[in-house]
Wavefront OBJ file of the C-alpha trace (Angstrom):
o trace
v 0.000 0.000 0.000
v 1.290 3.460 -0.909
v 1.864 5.818 2.011
v -0.398 8.854 2.159
v 2.587 10.968 3.223
v 6.236 10.000 2.950
v 8.898 12.466 4.053
v 12.505 11.350 3.665
v 15.611 13.052 5.047
v 13.966 16.459 4.767
v 16.086 19.547 5.311
v 14.692 23.071 5.255
v 16.650 26.262 5.812
v 15.746 29.941 5.999
v 18.538 32.499 5.617
v 21.024 29.690 6.110
v 19.504 28.588 9.418
v 18.186 24.998 9.515
v 14.519 24.647 10.503
v 14.284 20.928 9.696
v 17.251 18.561 9.823
v 16.950 15.202 8.051
v 13.333 14.650 9.118
v 11.763 11.378 7.994
v 8.090 10.532 8.518
v 5.587 8.030 7.112
v 1.799 8.356 7.432
v -0.398 5.546 6.136
v -3.733 6.202 4.353
v -6.565 6.852 6.785
v -4.236 7.387 9.743
v -4.343 10.258 12.229
v -0.704 11.062 12.885
v -0.009 13.535 15.683
v 3.282 15.451 15.595
v 4.085 16.826 19.040
v 6.665 19.471 19.833
v 7.254 22.808 21.543
v 7.088 26.183 19.828
v 9.956 26.531 17.382
v 10.336 22.777 16.907
v 9.631 22.993 13.165
v 6.050 21.700 13.173
v 4.550 24.418 10.974
v 7.572 24.286 8.654
v 6.968 20.565 8.150
v 3.342 21.125 7.151
v 4.241 23.990 4.821
v 6.860 21.832 3.123
v 4.375 19.003 2.577
v 1.809 21.455 1.189
v 4.371 22.882 -1.222
v 4.574 26.303 0.436
v 8.090 25.922 1.844
v 11.105 25.177 -0.399
v 13.394 22.293 0.541
v 17.156 22.134 0.634
v 17.442 18.343 0.595
v 15.321 15.200 0.874
v 12.040 14.391 -0.821
v 8.283 14.233 -0.212
v 5.807 11.761 -1.690
v 2.007 11.976 -1.457
v -0.017 8.862 -2.334
v 3.059 7.381 -3.963
v 3.766 10.435 -6.154
v 6.966 12.386 -5.586
v 5.951 16.039 -5.233
v 9.229 17.615 -4.051
v 12.833 16.534 -4.341
v 15.704 18.642 -3.102
v 15.205 22.207 -4.232
v 12.788 21.200 -7.011
v 8.997 21.329 -6.579
v 7.595 18.648 -8.902
v 3.875 19.238 -8.178
v 2.369 22.681 -7.383
v 0.483 23.164 -4.099
v -2.976 23.246 -5.723
v -2.462 19.801 -7.268
v -1.154 17.987 -4.199
v -4.541 16.907 -2.848
v -3.897 18.262 0.631
v -5.800 20.739 2.760
v -4.002 22.978 5.239
v -5.475 24.644 8.289
v -3.210 26.877 10.330
v -3.588 27.915 13.936
v -5.789 30.983 13.911
v -6.750 30.066 10.347
v -9.647 32.496 10.435
v -7.129 35.246 9.654
v -6.801 33.899 6.116
v -10.502 34.097 5.284
v -11.753 36.373 2.522
v -13.252 39.375 4.373
v -15.781 40.305 1.650
v -17.362 36.835 1.431
v -20.073 35.390 3.645
v -19.478 32.011 5.238
v -21.711 30.375 2.635
v -20.007 32.172 -0.268
v -16.595 31.153 1.092
v -17.461 27.467 0.951
v -19.315 27.810 -2.343
v -16.215 29.344 -3.911
v -14.206 26.249 -2.972
v -16.923 24.057 -4.460
v -16.860 26.075 -7.684
v -13.113 25.440 -7.933
v -13.934 21.742 -7.737
v -16.420 22.247 -10.604
v -19.445 21.336 -8.490
v -22.571 22.288 -10.424
v -24.036 25.644 -9.445
v -27.380 24.045 -8.548
v -25.682 21.828 -5.940
v -23.291 24.329 -4.388
v -25.706 25.893 -1.907
v -26.866 22.598 -0.393
v -23.317 21.246 -0.219
v -21.983 24.474 1.304
v -24.655 24.415 3.980
v -23.842 20.791 4.798
v -20.190 21.678 5.406
v -21.204 24.662 7.525
v -23.579 22.503 9.551
v -20.737 20.072 10.138
v -18.846 22.773 12.024
v -22.013 24.210 13.604
v -22.071 27.382 11.503
v -25.297 26.748 9.608
v -27.196 29.605 11.307
v -24.298 31.987 10.547
v -24.068 31.253 6.810
v -24.819 34.881 5.880
v -22.140 36.399 8.116
v -18.751 37.646 6.971
v -15.505 36.880 8.836
v -15.542 40.264 10.580
v -18.915 39.345 12.101
v -17.669 36.042 13.538
v -15.903 35.326 16.809
v -12.393 33.899 16.702
v -13.678 30.384 17.270
v -16.375 30.776 14.621
v -13.846 32.074 12.108
v -11.600 29.093 12.819
v -14.518 26.727 12.226
v -15.239 28.459 8.920
v -11.595 27.968 7.911
v -12.011 24.278 8.740
v -15.197 24.033 6.655
v -13.397 25.688 3.757
v -10.530 23.201 4.001
v -12.869 20.211 4.183
v -15.020 21.394 1.266
v -12.036 20.897 -1.037
v -12.265 17.189 -0.085
v -8.517 16.703 0.286
v -7.094 13.207 0.571
v -4.855 14.436 3.392
v -5.680 17.223 5.832
v -2.808 19.067 7.505
v -3.790 20.580 10.847
v -1.610 23.151 12.603
v -3.048 23.360 16.126
v -6.441 24.349 14.691
v -8.405 23.706 17.869
v -6.676 26.323 20.002
v -9.300 29.112 19.621
v -12.186 26.774 20.530
v -13.623 26.124 23.969
v -13.349 22.621 25.429
v -16.847 21.286 24.521
v -16.638 22.473 20.909
v -13.063 21.220 20.617
v -14.173 17.762 21.700
v -17.108 17.843 19.274
v -14.945 18.827 16.313
v -12.348 16.195 17.161
v -15.109 13.581 17.131
v -16.422 14.848 13.796
v -12.949 14.745 12.298
v -12.626 11.196 13.582
v -15.915 10.291 11.893
v -14.785 11.891 8.621
v -11.517 10.017 8.794
v -13.306 6.698 9.060
v -16.060 7.440 6.554
v -13.877 8.956 3.832
v -10.498 7.358 4.584
v -9.234 10.878 5.191
v -5.631 11.045 6.355
v -4.853 13.565 9.087
v -1.445 14.971 9.968
v -1.995 17.043 13.091
v 0.732 19.097 14.762
v 0.355 20.343 18.311
v 2.244 21.097 21.501
v -0.429 19.153 23.436
v -0.420 15.375 22.792
v -3.784 15.054 24.539
v -5.507 17.400 22.082
v -6.973 14.581 19.984
v -7.459 12.162 22.871
v -7.571 8.520 21.815
v -8.231 9.240 18.145
v -4.586 9.593 17.102
v -3.167 6.433 15.539
v 0.479 7.397 15.989
v 2.560 10.060 17.714
v 5.814 11.559 16.436
v 7.944 13.914 18.525
v 9.678 16.797 16.788
v 12.132 19.101 18.509
v 14.861 21.427 17.238
v 14.045 20.372 13.692
v 14.618 16.658 14.239
v 12.389 13.666 14.928
v 12.932 12.068 18.318
v 13.616 8.374 17.821
l 1 2 3 4 5 6 7 8 9 10 11 12 13 14 15 16 17 18 19 20 21 22 23 24 25 26 27 28 29 30 31 32 33 34 35 36 37 38 39 40 41 42 43 44 45 46 47 48 49 50 51 52 53 54 55 56 57 58 59 60 61 62 63 64 65 66 67 68 69 70 71 72 73 74 75 76 77 78 79 80 81 82 83 84 85 86 87 88 89 90 91 92 93 94 95 96 97 98 99 100 101 102 103 104 105 106 107 108 109 110 111 112 113 114 115 116 117 118 119 120 121 122 123 124 125 126 127 128 129 130 131 132 133 134 135 136 137 138 139 140 141 142 143 144 145 146 147 148 149 150 151 152 153 154 155 156 157 158 159 160 161 162 163 164 165 166 167 168 169 170 171 172 173 174 175 176 177 178 179 180 181 182 183 184 185 186 187 188 189 190 191 192 193 194 195 196 197 198 199 200 201 202 203 204 205 206 207 208 209 210 211 212 213 214 215 216 217 218 219 220 221 222
């Protein structure tokens, strides 16, 4: 079986300073891999590299058996990698002029979903993150937690094969965090969605994580 994510001997530098040093990681299809590490460990850099947003110095990345980056060469652009990326505080990246519904519908239009089906599908994704009643609001009219949930709905609406999560639950209160973790777990099982979730808190996803990797000072522990 092809790995959903394969990272081999990855090295990333910025201004000559190493952020990742020979990092290797394998995530199987349908797994929920949790990468744990303190601030500055290189967690966000790892996700950005996998998504194609961070150039490499050495090593390679494969997604679903396809090599997408090797050394300094990007072989597949970010929009064709089949991954979704949700940063911590992801609500900051929302389009301020679009309502929640329009935000999700735009993603669906990029997937060539027929216009007649976009509204119902957009509302289903918004309901999933408990934003159905707020479909007509714009990001500036949402709380921080609501904006983060909209960013999650937008990422999920693209139906990525792998979802990269950069501490996305931080802005949410404990009950909603637990609810969203359960819904992500359900999506993972139902759609064979692969999750690569970075966090400083290994208990954030409870018992749902299938494996835990520790990253510190740009290297994998063990």
